[in-house]
N, C-alpha and C positions, 0 to 999 in steps of 0.2 A: 411153751414159752412166752413170757413176753418179754421184749426189748425192753433194755435200762430207758427213761427220758431222756437220758442223752443222747442214747443211740437212735432214739425215734425222732428229735428232732434234729440230729444231724443230717438223718437218711433223708427226711424233708426239705430241707433245708437245700440235700442236693437236687433232690427232683426238683423245685423250685428253681433252682441255677439253670437246670439241664431245661428245662421247659422253655424258655423263651429260644435257646438255641435250635429245639427242633423243631419250632414254629418257624424259627429264620431258614432251614433248611429247607422246612416243607415252601416257602414261598418264594423259593430262589427257582430261577428257570434252571433246564439240563443246559450240558453241552449241546450246541447249534440250537437250544431250543429260542424263540422271540421273548428281546426283553425290552420292545421299547418301540416307538412309531405312534403316530397318530389313527387313534383309535383304541391303541391297546389298552388293556385293563389287567392284565396278568402280571406275574411278576417282572418287576424291574430290578433284582442282582442275578449273579449267576454262582453257580455251582460251584465248589474250592477247584481250582487250575483253570477257569477260564475268565474272560474277560466280557461286557456287554460292549462291541462295536456296531457303531451307525452306518447300517450301509445306505439308507436313504432318509427320507422325513417319514416313511411310511412304517420301515422295517430298522431294529436293532437285533443285533443275534450274539446269541454267549459262541463265543469261540474260543479255542484251547489258549492257555498260555497268555503270558502278557504280551508274546507279539501276536496278536491276532489282528492287528489291521489289516487292511487292504495290502497288499506287495505293491511297492512303487517301483515301478518301471525307470531304470534310469538311462536316458539318451547314451549311448554309445559315441564316445568322443573321437573325432578323426585326426590320428595321429598327425603333428605339424609337417609339411611338405608332402605329406600324403592325397591322393586326389580320393575323393569322400566315397567313389566307387570303383573297384577295380577293374580295368580296362579288359572290355568285353564281359564283365559280368551283368550289366544292366539291358534290358532291352532295349531296342529303339525309343526314344520317350523319356524312358524311365531316367535317362542319364544327367539329366538337368534338375531333378529333384535330389537337396541335401541325404544324404545318406544317415541313420539312425537318427533322425531326429523327426519329431510331428512337425508336419509342415500344411499349410492351409491351401487349399484350391480352388479356383473359380473358373466361369464358363466350361463347365463340363458339359451342358445338354440343358433341357428342359427343366425347370427349378422354381415351378410355382409358387413355393411357399418359403423360396430363399431359405434353403437347408445351408447350411455351412457345411464343408465337408473339408478333413483333415486328412491326407497320407503319411503313412509311415513305410521307407524303405528300408530293408537291411543292408547290413553293408556289402553281403555279398548274396545277391540275387540268383533263384533258379533260374535255370533254362526254360521260358515259359511258363514263367511263375503262377500259383493258383492265388484269388485273391480272396482274403477275408472281410467282410463286412460288420464291423460290430457295433452295435448298437446300444446307446446308455440305456441307467433307468432313468424314471421320472424323479425330477430334482437337479438329474445331472449331464453333465457336458461332454464332449469327443474328450477333452482332455484328462476329465473324472475319471472315465472310462481304461483310457490308455493307461493312466499313472495307476489305478486300483486292480489292474487286470496282467497277465502276463502274456497276452498276444505278443506283444511287440518284442518281449525277449525270446521267446520263442522263434519267432522270426529270424532273429540274429544267426540261429541252429539251422532251419529247413529252408529258409529263401522266400516263403509268401511276401506280397506285397498286402498291406491293411489299409483300409478308408474306417475313418473314425467319424462319423458324420453328426453333427450336433442340432439337437432341435432349435426350432427358431420361436417355439412358444414361452410365453411367459412364465408358467409352471414348468417348463423343460419335459414334460410328457410328450411323447411321441401322439401326432396325427393317426388314429388308428380306427377310428369313427366314422369318419365322413365316406360320403358315396364315392368321392371322387381318389381317395387313396386306396378305398377296396376294389377299385376298376383299372385294369391292365391301360395303362396311358394314362389315365382320366384325370388326374393333378394328383394335389395333395403332397406330403412328406414322401410317400412312398415312389411317386415320379420322379423326386428329384435325387432319391438313393439311386434308385435303379437307372438315372443317367449317368452317374458319375459310373458305376460298374461299367456301364456300355463303351464309357470313355474309356477307363483303363483296358478296356479288351482291344478296341480299335487302337488307341495311340500307347500303351505301353507295353505291347506284347503278353499279355494274359492269359493264360490258357481258358478258352470260352466255355471248356467241359471241367473246369476246377475253379468256379466262383459261388462262393459259400457265404451265409447269412448268420449271424450268432447275435445272442442279447439276452438281456438280462431284463426281466418286470416289463416295464413299459418297452424295453427294447427288445424283450422276448415277442411281446406283443407283435411291432413291427415284423418282426424276422419271421413271425405267421405270416403279415400282410404280403411282405415279400415275396413268400414261399408261394400262398396262394393265387396273387396278383400276380408275377412275375417268374413264371415256371420257366420260363423261355431264358431267362436272364439267370437265377438262381438253379444252382442244381442240389442244394443241400442245405437243411435249416436245423439249428439248436434251438432249442427252446428252452430257457432257462425262466422256471417260474412265470410263465405269461398263460394264454389263455387261446382257444379256438380261433381260426381264422373268421373274423366276422363276429365273432360274440360281441365286442363293445358297439358295434353299426348303433349308429344316432342320428339319422336320417333328420337333416334341418339343422341340426345343433353344431357347434363348433367342432375341430375336429379332434382335439386334444381332451372332447368331454370325455368327463366321468362317468362308465356305466355301473351304477350300483348293483342292478340287477343280476347283470354277468358277472359283475367281481367277486358277489356274493354268493355265486354259484346258483343261483335261483333259474338261468335260463336253459332247460334240460329238453334237447331235441332228439328225435333219431340220427341216425347215421347218415341217413342218406340225408336227412334233411342239411345238415352239418356239412356234408361236401357238395351239396347242390349251392350252399353259398362260393366254396371255390370254387365249382364249375361255372358259376355266375361271372363270376371275378374275370373270367378273360372267355366270352363266348365262340366258340368255335376252335377254340384250341384242343389238339388231339396229339400231342407229344409226352415225352416224359414229363413225368412229376416230379419235385427235387424228394431226395432221401430226408428223413426227419428224425430227428431224436428230441424228445420232451423230458424236462425235469420238474420234479415238483416236489413240496413238502408237506407233509399228513396234517402241520401246525400251524399250516400259511393263513391267516386272518384277513391278508389285503386282498388276494386271489385268491379264494376259498378251492381246497381241495377238487370240488365237484369240478372244476374247470379241466382237471387231470383228466378224468373220467370223460366229460366231453370230446377233448383233443382226442384220446385214445378212440372214442366212437368217429370223429373225423377220418383222420388219415387210415385206419382200418376201412375204411368206407374207399375212401379216395384210391387205395391204393387195391380194393378187392380183397383183405385178407381178413384169414377170421375173424372172429369177434376173442378169442381164446387164445392167448399166445404159444409160440411154440417152444419158448423156455422160459425161465422164469429163476434167476439164478442173483445171486451173491456175488458179485465179483470181486477180486482180490484188492482192485483200487479203491474200493467205494468202503466207507466208514460202516460199521455194522448197524443194521436196521433199512442200510440201500437194498432195494432189490432193482435188476433190471430185467423190463419182461421185452421178450424180441416176438414181434409176430410176423418178420418177413425180410427179405434182406434191406428194405426198405424203410423200415420204421422201428425205431425202439422207444419204451415209455419207461423211465427210471422215476421212482417214486421213495421218495427217504422218510420213512418213520420220525416220529418226531421232530422235525425239522420244520422252520417257519421261512416268512418273506426276506430275503430268498435264499437258494439251495446254492453253497458256495460252487466258486466255479471251480471245474476239472479241467482246463486248458488243453496240457496233455493228451487225459483223453478224448478229449472233443478231436484234436488234429487227426487220434487213432481212425474214430469213425468218419471223419471226414475223406483218410484216404492220403493225410501227408506225412505221419508219422510212421 
């Protein structure tokens, strides 16, 4: 049986009308997918129910809902007539620092590249508080990472102290490439950050056994550098969309140089070769290595996902763990498609299917891994 010309024409018209919509849907990035950034040639619109949020110049991401922009942490104001820190709550040395406010500090020790340093002290400081050093992404600042994360907000609950370093370089990426920064007390940005952490231990009553580093993108790379070059200072590190220690090394080039070979996942070494880069950073060190947790997205086109594999090879070798995880599960707190591979008590690697650069922050879970929450 044949359809009438009217019905056939109407059907064809309906198909023609729906075709652009189907093409549009196919051209959209899924929730948590990449939607922009330097070098990005894929879709720049997001699936229904999500919006494109710029994280930095290199990466924009489709995040759920209209309120998907990074969370802004509003410093807690001190009520009139009340001291900024309750009596006896702050260890000696911290009492002079305003509470619940990002405050710049200086003269904290060797700082060859003049890294700017900012401290955040909660209204109620824990006895012998932990210290978290939170390093920002490329093009970012201490203030941007402070306001775009929940680290300060959560410190009001858990009583830890925060340091937010700010890169001194023109592009605001960190020096993770120079011989100096990759060497224990050798100079570079890493020495300035380590100096501030040491100052906090000596002068603020910070618990030396609970000094941690976290970071995103370039800040994740700096976290790897701090973990590799200063294992005597940092007891754990959380690397959000970074690379293995020493992957960005470019001897003789400016410290904040971009290493395309590493970024594109073309620097593939054995676990022993990667581990040796860590051991070479602090020759003769025989103490414990920092506990590590790394996160990466499978759709990362800024720091390609092969870097996740290289991180796994590096840290499993450093810790002497087998290359096969003892468990690989989807945690209740993680979105669908995230898997947590645990290789031993000191190393976890979380891979996020379909997620670009960078993986969204899971600050509460970071605190659990660090033993704070």
